[in-house]
C-alpha positions, 0 to 999 in steps of 0.5 A: 713736311716730309713726303706723304708723312701726317703724323704731326711735330717733332720727334725725338730720336732715340739716345739724342742727349744721351752718350752713346758708346762708338767703336772704332771700324775693324777694331781688333782685341786681344784676348788675354791668353795666347794674344789671339786676335779677336773680331769684335765686329762693326760699330754696334756689334753686328756681323752684317750691316743695317742700310736704309733705303729712302727717297721720296715714293716713286723713286724706287725704293721697293724695286732696289730692295728686291733686286738686293734681295735677289742678288744677295749671296751666302756671306750677307743674310738680308731681310727687306722691311718695307716699313708701311707694310710691316706696320700694317702687319704688327698693327703700328698704324695710327689715324688715317690723314684724309689730306695725304690718304695715308694712315699715321704711323705709331712711331713708338711702337713700330721702333720697340718691334724693331730693335731686336732685329736691328741689333741682329744686322742684315737690314734692309729698311725701305721708307720714305722717312728717316728722321725717327729711326735711331741713328745707330739702327743704321749702318748706311743710309742710300738716297735715291733720287728722280727727275722731277718729270720722271717721278711726277708720271710715276705717282700720277700712274699710283693715283696720286693726285691733289695735296698728296701729289703736290707735296711729293713733288715739292719735296723731291725739288727741294731735295727735302728727304737728303737733307733730312737723311744729312740732318739725321745721320753722320754726313759721310754715311748718308749717299745720294743716288740717282734713280731714273732708269733701269741701268741706273737702279743696276749700278744702285744695286752693284754699288750697294753690293760693293759697300757692303763687301767693303763694311765686311771686310772693314769690320772684320777681324782675320788670324795672322 
C-alpha cells in the first residue's frame, strides 16, 4: 500500500492496454508551402512540461513546489496543484478511512477534472501516490527521499501516530513510492532527489529548473 492511501484495490491506468502516439522529442515538421519549420511542442503538444513531485508525506513536496513557483520566470507559466487540496475543493473526496485518518479519493472524477489543465501544460502536481495518473500526464516525475530519523521527526511534528506513522515510515524505508513511480512511468523520466535539509531543497529547485529549461530546448524548433 502506498503511504496514507486508503483507496482499495488496484487502479488501471488510463490508456493501459491502448496504443498511444509518442512524438519524438523536439520533432520538426515542414509545411507543404515554403518549407517552413514548424514546432510541434512536446510529446503531447504541450508548450510547457508537466511534472509530478512525489514522495512519502514529510519529504518536502509542498515546500519544493512553492519554491519552484516563487522562482519561475516568464518562459514558464506554472500551476501548482496539491492533489489533496484540489480534491477537497472540487468535491473528489470519498469516505473517511479511520485507520489512516484521511479520506479516500474519488480517482475517476479527479482525473476527469485534471484532463484539461494537464493538456494545457505547465502543471506541477504534488501527491504521494503515483500509480493512478495516466502516464501521458507527466514529462518528468521527481521522487523526494528523506533519511528515516529526520522523516520520523517531521511526521511526529505533524501529529502522525499509530498505524499512519508506521505505514509511512515503512514506505520510506522500503522506497515504496520510488518503486511505484518506476513501475508506473518510463524509468528515464523518474528522478530520485534527496530532501533532508534546506541546502538540498535549493539544489532540487535548481535541478528541476535546469531540467525545465532543457525540456524547452529539446521541444522547441527555431527558424534557421
